Backbone as numpy.savetxt, mean C-alpha at the origin, in Angstrom:
# Nx Ny Nz CAx CAy CAz Cx Cy Cz
-5.61 18.35 -17.25 -5.49 17.64 -15.97 -6.82 17.03 -15.61
-6.83 15.85 -15.08 -8.07 15.18 -14.68 -8.73 15.93 -13.54
-10.07 16.03 -13.58 -10.81 16.81 -12.60 -10.65 16.27 -11.18
-10.33 14.98 -11.06 -10.20 14.37 -9.74 -8.77 14.39 -9.23
-7.85 14.95 -9.97 -6.45 14.95 -9.58 -6.22 15.99 -8.49
-5.16 15.84 -7.70 -4.88 16.80 -6.62 -4.59 18.19 -7.17
-4.73 19.16 -6.32 -4.40 20.54 -6.68 -2.92 20.80 -6.42
-2.26 21.32 -7.42 -0.83 21.65 -7.29 -0.62 23.16 -7.18
-1.67 23.89 -6.93 -1.58 25.33 -6.85 -0.64 25.74 -5.71
0.26 26.65 -6.02 1.21 27.12 -5.03 2.48 26.31 -4.94
2.55 25.21 -5.71 3.77 24.40 -5.71 4.69 24.84 -6.84
5.96 24.88 -6.53 6.95 25.38 -7.49 7.15 24.45 -8.67
7.14 23.15 -8.41 7.46 22.17 -9.44 6.19 21.64 -10.10
6.30 21.18 -11.34 5.12 20.66 -12.05 4.64 19.33 -11.47
3.41 18.98 -11.84 2.81 17.74 -11.34 3.62 16.53 -11.76
4.18 16.55 -12.97 4.94 15.41 -13.48 6.11 15.05 -12.55
6.73 16.07 -11.99 7.91 15.82 -11.15 7.53 15.23 -9.79
6.55 15.82 -9.14 6.15 15.30 -7.83 5.55 13.90 -7.96
4.75 13.67 -9.03 4.17 12.34 -9.23 5.25 11.30 -9.49
6.27 11.69 -10.25 7.36 10.75 -10.53 8.15 10.42 -9.26
8.37 11.42 -8.41 9.11 11.20 -7.16 8.33 10.27 -6.23
7.03 10.50 -6.11 6.20 9.64 -5.27 6.18 8.22 -5.82
6.10 8.08 -7.13 6.11 6.76 -7.76 7.42 6.03 -7.46
8.56 6.70 -7.59 9.85 6.08 -7.32 9.93 5.58 -5.88
9.48 6.42 -4.95 9.63 6.07 -3.53 8.75 4.90 -3.13
7.55 4.81 -3.69 6.62 3.78 -3.27 6.62 2.55 -4.18
7.14 2.68 -5.36 7.20 1.51 -6.25 8.45 0.68 -6.00
9.55 1.32 -5.66 10.82 0.64 -5.44 11.29 0.89 -4.00
12.13 0.02 -3.46 12.65 0.21 -2.09 13.71 1.30 -2.04
13.28 2.53 -2.30 14.20 3.67 -2.35 13.93 4.63 -1.21
14.98 5.16 -0.62 14.84 6.18 0.41 14.63 7.54 -0.26
14.31 8.55 0.54 14.13 9.90 -0.01 15.43 10.41 -0.62
16.55 10.10 0.00 17.84 10.55 -0.53 18.17 9.85 -1.86
17.79 8.59 -1.98 18.04 7.88 -3.24 17.17 8.42 -4.37
15.93 8.80 -4.03 15.06 9.44 -5.03 15.66 10.78 -5.44
16.18 11.52 -4.47 16.84 12.79 -4.77 17.99 12.59 -5.76
18.76 11.53 -5.55 19.89 11.25 -6.43 19.44 10.87 -7.84
18.38 10.07 -7.94 17.87 9.68 -9.26 17.33 10.87 -10.02
16.67 11.78 -9.31 16.17 12.98 -9.98 17.32 13.86 -10.45
18.40 13.86 -9.69 19.57 14.66 -10.07 20.17 14.17 -11.38
20.10 12.85 -11.63 20.62 12.31 -12.90 19.82 12.81 -14.10
18.59 13.27 -13.87 17.76 13.84 -14.91 17.87 15.35 -14.97
18.81 15.90 -14.18 19.00 17.33 -14.17 18.05 18.09 -13.28
17.35 17.38 -12.39 16.37 18.01 -11.50 16.99 18.12 -10.11
17.13 19.34 -9.61 17.77 19.58 -8.33 16.70 19.85 -7.27
16.42 18.84 -6.46 15.50 18.99 -5.32 16.13 18.27 -4.13
15.75 18.67 -2.94 16.29 18.04 -1.73 15.45 16.83 -1.34
16.05 15.97 -0.52 15.29 14.81 -0.04 14.13 15.25 0.85
14.28 16.43 1.48 13.18 16.95 2.28 11.97 17.31 1.42
12.23 17.82 0.23 11.14 18.13 -0.69 10.45 16.85 -1.14
11.23 15.81 -1.42 10.65 14.52 -1.80 9.78 13.99 -0.67
10.24 14.13 0.56 9.45 13.68 1.71 8.13 14.45 1.79
8.18 15.75 1.56 6.96 16.55 1.59 5.99 16.15 0.48
6.51 15.85 -0.70 5.64 15.40 -1.80 4.94 14.09 -1.43
5.70 13.17 -0.86 5.11 11.87 -0.50 4.04 12.04 0.58
4.28 12.93 1.54 3.31 13.15 2.60 2.09 13.90 2.09
2.30 14.84 1.17 1.18 15.67 0.68 0.36 14.95 -0.38
1.02 14.36 -1.38 0.30 13.80 -2.51 0.10 12.29 -2.44
0.98 11.57 -1.72 0.89 10.12 -1.67 -0.48 9.61 -1.27
-1.07 10.09 -0.15 -2.39 9.59 0.24 -3.47 9.86 -0.81
-3.39 10.99 -1.51 -4.40 11.29 -2.54 -4.23 10.37 -3.74
-2.99 10.12 -4.13 -2.75 9.17 -5.23 -3.27 7.78 -4.86
-2.97 7.35 -3.63 -3.40 6.02 -3.20 -4.92 5.91 -3.17
-5.60 6.97 -2.71 -7.07 6.96 -2.68 -7.64 6.85 -4.09
-7.00 7.55 -5.05 -7.45 7.46 -6.43 -7.29 6.06 -7.00
-6.20 5.39 -6.66 -5.99 4.02 -7.13 -7.01 3.07 -6.52
-7.32 3.25 -5.25 -8.30 2.38 -4.60 -9.68 2.54 -5.23
-10.03 3.76 -5.59 -11.35 4.00 -6.20 -11.49 3.31 -7.54
-10.38 3.06 -8.21 -10.40 2.46 -9.54 -10.18 0.95 -9.51
-10.00 0.39 -8.32 -9.82 -1.05 -8.21 -11.15 -1.78 -8.37
-11.07 -2.99 -8.86 -12.26 -3.81 -8.96 -12.69 -4.25 -7.56
-13.90 -4.71 -7.43 -14.44 -5.14 -6.14 -13.60 -6.29 -5.57
-13.32 -6.21 -4.29 -12.50 -7.23 -3.64 -13.22 -8.56 -3.61
-12.45 -9.64 -3.50 -13.02 -10.98 -3.42 -13.73 -11.20 -2.10
-14.41 -12.33 -1.99 -15.21 -12.61 -0.79 -14.50 -13.51 0.21
-13.23 -13.86 -0.05 -12.42 -14.61 0.91 -11.29 -13.71 1.40
-11.28 -13.45 2.70 -10.30 -12.53 3.27 -9.27 -13.30 4.10
-8.00 -13.02 3.82 -6.89 -13.61 4.57 -6.29 -12.54 5.47
-6.23 -12.79 6.76 -5.67 -11.85 7.72 -4.40 -12.44 8.32
-3.40 -11.56 8.47 -2.14 -12.02 9.05 -1.42 -10.84 9.67
-0.49 -11.11 10.56 0.28 -10.07 11.22 1.77 -10.40 11.12
2.59 -9.35 11.17 4.03 -9.51 11.07 4.70 -8.41 11.87
5.91 -8.68 12.34 6.66 -7.67 13.09 7.32 -6.68 12.13
7.31 -5.40 12.49 8.06 -4.38 11.77 8.75 -3.49 12.81
9.83 -2.87 12.42 10.56 -1.97 13.30 10.20 -0.52 12.95
9.78 0.24 13.95 9.47 1.65 13.80 10.37 2.43 14.73
11.32 3.15 14.16 12.29 3.89 14.96 13.01 2.98 15.93
13.29 1.75 15.48 14.00 0.78 16.29 13.15 0.01 17.27
11.85 0.29 17.33 10.96 -0.39 18.26 10.05 -1.33 17.49
9.83 -2.53 18.03 9.02 -3.51 17.34 7.53 -3.16 17.42
6.88 -3.19 16.26 5.44 -2.98 16.16 4.83 -4.13 15.37
3.51 -4.18 15.32 2.81 -5.25 14.61 2.07 -4.66 13.42
2.30 -5.24 12.27 1.62 -4.84 11.06 0.57 -5.89 10.72
-0.71 -5.48 10.71 -1.81 -6.36 10.34 -2.14 -6.10 8.89
-2.35 -7.16 8.14 -2.63 -7.02 6.71 -3.76 -7.96 6.32
-4.63 -7.48 5.43 -5.72 -8.29 4.90 -5.64 -8.29 3.37
-5.74 -9.48 2.78 -5.75 -9.62 1.33 -6.91 -10.54 0.95
-7.37 -10.42 -0.30 -8.42 -11.32 -0.75 -7.81 -12.56 -1.40
-8.63 -13.43 -1.99 -8.13 -14.68 -2.54 -7.25 -14.47 -3.78
-7.29 -13.28 -4.36 -6.46 -12.98 -5.52 -5.17 -12.27 -5.14
-4.95 -12.07 -3.84 -3.74 -11.42 -3.37 -3.81 -9.92 -3.33
-4.97 -9.33 -3.61 -5.12 -7.88 -3.56 -5.17 -7.40 -2.11
-4.36 -6.39 -1.80 -4.31 -5.87 -0.44 -5.58 -5.08 -0.15
-6.29 -5.46 0.90 -7.53 -4.78 1.27 -7.27 -3.64 2.25
-6.39 -3.86 3.20 -6.10 -2.83 4.19 -4.90 -3.24 5.02
-4.29 -2.27 5.68 -3.18 -2.53 6.61 -3.42 -1.71 7.87
-2.87 -2.18 8.97 -2.99 -1.47 10.23 -1.75 -1.74 11.07
-1.13 -0.68 11.58 0.05 -0.79 12.42 -0.36 -0.53 13.86
-0.02 -1.47 14.75 -0.38 -1.35 16.16 0.83 -1.70 17.03
0.79 -1.23 18.27 1.89 -1.50 19.19 1.70 -2.82 19.92
0.48 -3.39 19.88 0.22 -4.63 20.60 -0.43 -5.66 19.68
-0.47 -6.89 20.18 -1.07 -7.99 19.44 -2.12 -8.68 20.29
-2.87 -7.91 21.05 -3.88 -8.48 21.92 -5.23 -8.56 21.21
-6.26 -9.02 21.93 -7.58 -9.19 21.34 -8.17 -7.87 20.87
-7.91 -6.79 21.61 -8.45 -5.49 21.22 -7.91 -5.05 19.86
-6.60 -5.28 19.63 -6.00 -4.91 18.36 -6.55 -5.78 17.23
-6.74 -7.06 17.51 -7.25 -7.97 16.49 -8.68 -7.59 16.10
-9.51 -7.23 17.09 -10.89 -6.86 16.78 -10.97 -5.54 16.03
-10.06 -4.62 16.30 -10.12 -3.32 15.64 -9.87 -3.45 14.15
-8.96 -4.33 13.76 -8.61 -4.44 12.34 -9.77 -4.96 11.49
-10.40 -6.11 11.82 -11.54 -6.55 11.02 -12.69 -5.55 11.02
-12.90 -4.86 12.15 -13.97 -3.87 12.21 -13.69 -2.73 11.23
-12.46 -2.28 11.20 -12.05 -1.23 10.25 -12.18 -1.72 8.81
-11.82 -2.96 8.60 -11.88 -3.54 7.25 -13.32 -3.66 6.76
-14.21 -4.15 7.60 -15.61 -4.29 7.20 -16.26 -2.93 6.94
-15.87 -1.92 7.70 -16.41 -0.59 7.49 -16.00 -0.04 6.13
-14.74 -0.28 5.75 -14.27 0.19 4.45 -14.91 -0.58 3.30
-15.05 -1.88 3.47 -15.61 -2.71 2.41 -17.13 -2.69 2.38
-17.74 -2.20 3.45 -19.21 -2.12 3.57 -19.87 -3.50 3.45
-19.18 -4.51 3.95 -19.74 -5.87 3.91 -18.87 -6.79 4.75
-19.32 -8.02 4.90 -18.53 -9.05 5.56 -18.09 -10.05 4.51
-17.02 -10.80 4.73 -16.59 -11.78 3.74 -17.43 -13.05 3.80
-17.29 -13.86 2.80 -17.93 -15.18 2.82 -17.09 -16.14 3.65
-15.74 -16.02 3.52 -14.81 -16.88 4.24 -13.72 -16.01 4.86
-13.36 -16.29 6.09 -12.27 -15.62 6.78 -11.19 -16.65 7.07
-9.94 -16.34 6.68 -8.82 -17.26 6.87 -7.74 -16.55 7.69
-7.28 -17.20 8.76 -6.22 -16.64 9.59 -5.26 -17.75 10.00
-4.20 -17.35 10.68 -3.32 -18.35 11.29 -3.91 -18.77 12.64
-3.12 -19.39 13.49 -3.66 -19.97 14.73 -3.56 -19.02 15.93
-3.39 -17.73 15.70 -3.41 -16.79 16.82 -4.81 -16.81 17.47
-4.86 -17.05 18.78 -6.14 -17.24 19.46 -7.02 -15.99 19.43
-6.41 -14.82 19.36 -7.19 -13.58 19.37 -8.11 -13.47 18.16
-7.73 -14.14 17.05 -8.60 -14.11 15.88 -9.94 -14.80 16.17
-9.90 -15.83 16.98 -11.13 -16.54 17.33 -12.10 -15.60 18.04
-11.57 -14.79 18.94 -12.40 -13.83 19.67 -12.98 -12.80 18.70
-12.15 -12.30 17.79 -12.62 -11.30 16.84 -13.71 -11.87 15.94
-13.53 -13.11 15.51 -14.53 -13.74 14.65 -15.86 -13.92 15.40
-15.79 -14.36 16.62 -16.99 -14.62 17.40 -17.74 -13.32 17.71
-17.01 -12.23 17.96 -17.64 -10.96 18.32 -18.14 -10.17 17.12
-17.43 -10.24 15.99 -17.72 -9.33 14.87 -18.46 -9.98 13.71
-18.15 -11.24 13.42 -18.75 -11.87 12.24 -19.01 -13.36 12.49
-19.84 -13.68 13.44 -20.05 -15.09 13.80 -20.68 -15.92 12.69
-21.37 -15.28 11.74 -22.03 -16.03 10.66 -21.08 -16.37 9.51
-19.88 -15.80 9.52 -18.92 -16.00 8.44 -18.18 -17.33 8.62
-18.00 -18.06 7.55 -17.21 -19.30 7.60 -15.78 -18.97 8.00
-15.27 -19.67 8.97 -13.95 -19.35 9.51 -13.02 -20.54 9.38
-11.84 -20.29 8.80 -10.82 -21.32 8.65 -9.54 -20.83 9.31
-9.00 -21.61 10.20 -7.81 -21.23 10.95 -6.74 -22.28 10.76
-5.72 -21.92 9.97 -4.63 -22.86 9.70 -3.43 -22.09 9.15
-2.26 -22.44 9.61 -1.05 -21.78 9.10 -0.75 -22.17 7.67
-1.32 -23.28 7.20 -1.06 -23.73 5.83 -1.99 -23.07 4.81
-3.11 -22.54 5.27 -4.07 -21.91 4.37 -3.82 -20.42 4.19
-2.93 -19.86 4.99 -2.77 -18.41 5.00 -1.50 -17.92 4.33
-0.93 -18.73 3.45 0.32 -18.32 2.79 0.11 -17.11 1.88
-1.10 -16.91 1.37 -1.34 -15.76 0.49 -1.11 -14.45 1.24
-1.60 -14.38 2.48 -1.37 -13.18 3.28 0.10 -13.06 3.68
0.72 -14.17 4.01 2.13 -14.15 4.41 3.01 -13.69 3.25
2.70 -14.13 2.04 3.49 -13.71 0.87 3.32 -12.22 0.60
2.16 -11.69 0.97 1.90 -10.27 0.75 2.78 -9.38 1.61
3.37 -9.95 2.67 4.26 -9.17 3.53 5.63 -8.92 2.88
5.99 -9.71 1.88 7.35 -9.65 1.34 7.75 -8.26 0.84
6.91 -7.56 0.06 7.31 -6.21 -0.37 7.55 -5.26 0.80
6.81 -5.46 1.90 6.99 -4.60 3.06 8.36 -4.80 3.68
8.84 -6.05 3.69 10.16 -6.31 4.24 11.24 -5.56 3.44
10.98 -5.34 2.16 11.92 -4.57 1.35 11.93 -3.10 1.74
10.90 -2.68 2.45 10.80 -1.28 2.89 11.28 -1.10 4.32
11.92 -2.08 4.90 12.31 -2.01 6.30 13.15 -0.77 6.61
14.04 -0.41 5.70 14.90 0.74 5.96 14.08 2.02 6.07
12.99 2.10 5.29 12.13 3.28 5.38 11.33 3.27 6.68
10.90 2.08 7.11 10.15 1.98 8.35 11.00 2.38 9.55
12.27 2.02 9.52 13.16 2.40 10.62 13.33 3.91 10.67
13.18 4.58 9.52 13.31 6.03 9.49 12.08 6.74 10.00
10.97 6.04 10.12 9.74 6.64 10.63 9.79 6.69 12.15
9.37 7.83 12.71 9.48 8.00 14.15 8.19 7.72 14.89
7.14 7.37 14.20 5.87 7.16 14.87 5.08 6.05 14.19
4.17 5.47 14.95 3.27 4.46 14.38 2.36 5.09 13.34
1.93 6.32 13.59 1.06 7.02 12.64 1.76 7.24 11.31
3.03 7.65 11.36 3.79 7.86 10.14 3.99 6.57 9.37
4.23 5.49 10.08 4.39 4.19 9.43 3.08 3.73 8.80
1.98 3.96 9.52 0.66 3.61 8.99 0.39 4.37 7.68
0.72 5.65 7.66 0.50 6.46 6.47 1.37 5.97 5.30
2.63 5.67 5.60 3.54 5.21 4.55 3.06 3.89 3.95
2.69 2.94 4.82 2.30 1.62 4.33 0.94 1.64 3.63
0.06 2.56 4.03 -1.23 2.68 3.35 -1.03 3.12 1.90
-0.12 4.07 1.70 0.18 4.53 0.34 0.94 3.45 -0.43
1.91 2.84 0.23 2.72 1.80 -0.41 1.87 0.60 -0.83
0.92 0.20 0.01 0.09 -0.96 -0.28 -0.87 -0.73 -1.43
-1.14 0.53 -1.75 -1.99 0.83 -2.90 -1.18 1.09 -4.16
-0.01 1.71 -4.00 0.78 2.12 -5.16 1.61 0.98 -5.74
2.37 0.29 -4.89 3.26 -0.75 -5.38 2.53 -1.87 -6.11
1.44 -2.45 -5.57 0.76 -3.53 -6.29 0.16 -3.09 -7.63
-0.16 -1.79 -7.75 -0.74 -1.31 -9.01 0.23 -1.52 -10.16
1.51 -1.44 -9.88 2.53 -1.61 -10.92 3.17 -2.99 -10.88
2.50 -3.94 -10.25 3.00 -5.30 -10.18 1.96 -6.29 -10.70
1.66 -6.27 -11.99 0.73 -7.28 -12.52 1.37 -8.66 -12.44
0.56 -9.67 -12.53 1.09 -11.04 -12.45 1.79 -11.38 -13.76
3.03 -10.99 -13.82 3.77 -11.08 -15.08 3.94 -12.52 -15.55
4.03 -13.46 -14.62 4.24 -14.85 -15.02 3.04 -15.41 -15.78
1.90 -14.72 -15.70 0.71 -15.18 -16.41 0.50 -14.45 -17.75
1.40 -13.53 -18.08 1.23 -12.70 -19.27 2.36 -12.91 -20.25
2.04 -12.83 -21.53 3.08 -12.80 -22.54 3.71 -11.41 -22.54
4.83 -11.25 -23.23 5.50 -9.94 -23.26 4.59 -8.85 -23.81
3.90 -9.08 -24.95 2.99 -8.03 -25.45 1.85 -7.73 -24.48
1.32 -8.76 -23.83 0.25 -8.55 -22.86 0.74 -7.74 -21.66
1.96 -8.06 -21.21 2.53 -7.33 -20.08 2.73 -5.86 -20.42
3.28 -5.58 -21.60 3.51 -4.19 -22.00 2.20 -3.42 -22.13
1.18 -4.07 -22.68 -0.12 -3.42 -22.82 -0.74 -3.14 -21.45
-0.59 -4.09 -20.53 -1.15 -3.92 -19.19 -0.44 -2.80 -18.45
0.90 -2.74 -18.56 1.63 -1.68 -17.91 1.30 -0.32 -18.52
1.09 -0.28 -19.82 0.69 0.97 -20.47 -0.65 1.44 -19.91
-1.58 0.52 -19.72 -2.89 0.87 -19.17 -2.76 1.37 -17.73
-1.91 0.72 -16.95 -1.75 1.11 -15.56 -1.07 2.46 -15.42
-0.12 2.75 -16.29 0.51 4.07 -16.25 -0.47 5.14 -16.70
-1.35 4.81 -17.64 -2.37 5.76 -18.06 -3.29 6.11 -16.90
-3.65 5.09 -16.11 -4.47 5.33 -14.91 -3.73 6.21 -13.92
-2.44 5.94 -13.75 -1.62 6.75 -12.83 -1.58 8.20 -13.27
-1.41 8.44 -14.57 -1.37 9.82 -15.05 -2.71 10.52 -14.86
-3.81 9.79 -15.01 -5.13 10.38 -14.78 -5.30 10.78 -13.32
-4.85 9.91 -12.43 -5.00 10.17 -10.99 -4.13 11.34 -10.55
-2.90 11.36 -11.02 -1.94 12.38 -10.57 -2.07 13.69 -11.34
-2.75 13.67 -12.48 -2.84 14.88 -13.29 -1.56 15.18 -14.04
-0.70 14.18 -14.20 0.55 14.33 -14.94 0.41 13.74 -16.33
1.38 14.01 -17.19 1.31 13.51 -18.56 2.48 12.61 -18.91
3.65 12.87 -18.36 4.84 12.10 -18.70 5.88 12.28 -17.63
6.99 11.54 -17.76 8.09 11.71 -16.82 8.77 13.04 -17.06
9.38 13.63 -16.03 10.07 14.91 -16.20 11.23 14.78 -17.17
11.42 15.76 -18.02 12.49 15.74 -19.01 13.80 16.18 -18.40
14.86 15.71 -19.03 16.18 16.12 -18.57 16.41 17.58 -18.91
17.18 18.25 -18.10 17.48 19.65 -18.33 18.46 19.78 -19.50
């Protein structure tokens, strides 16, 4: 097991099983009950509650491991916001991506005022330990305030036509809407999307730019990284 992998001490099931369940839930638009059903087809009998516990316990650690192995983010940051439903109530999801489409961070808030807008870039700069060379947003006026207060020296571009990269990054989240509706709190949604934003893109290389052999080699490398992070070796075997 890799020295940086989570501790599974005291858990009944092996690392391979919990890692596979977390991967299924965050890589595909599957609910906990659907993951339970897929595991049952492999002869593994666990409840959807156990799958939920695995995702809550191990998901953040897996996501942190993936982030540590990512290459340095680009110097052009695209910020955008979108509506999501949390327990039937509308919330705002803020997302930042670089010029290559890599997700830098996400933040779920109940409001879309200037205070919320300023909090997100501040959190992002703290994580990245730097400011971008270029900041791109849509025409929401609160972004202007955030730029003026937090990073006045950064080149700022505000246009709905320049921010399609961030808008496209929201698409996988829309596929998770059913899971978001099942979350009862903004904190729970924030936790879910933080793990999802690190896990799902890891297994989504730009396939249209790769030949079949290149794609298979890239996916093999990414699964190898996943096994190192999770401390697993392979998928669980059928009973």
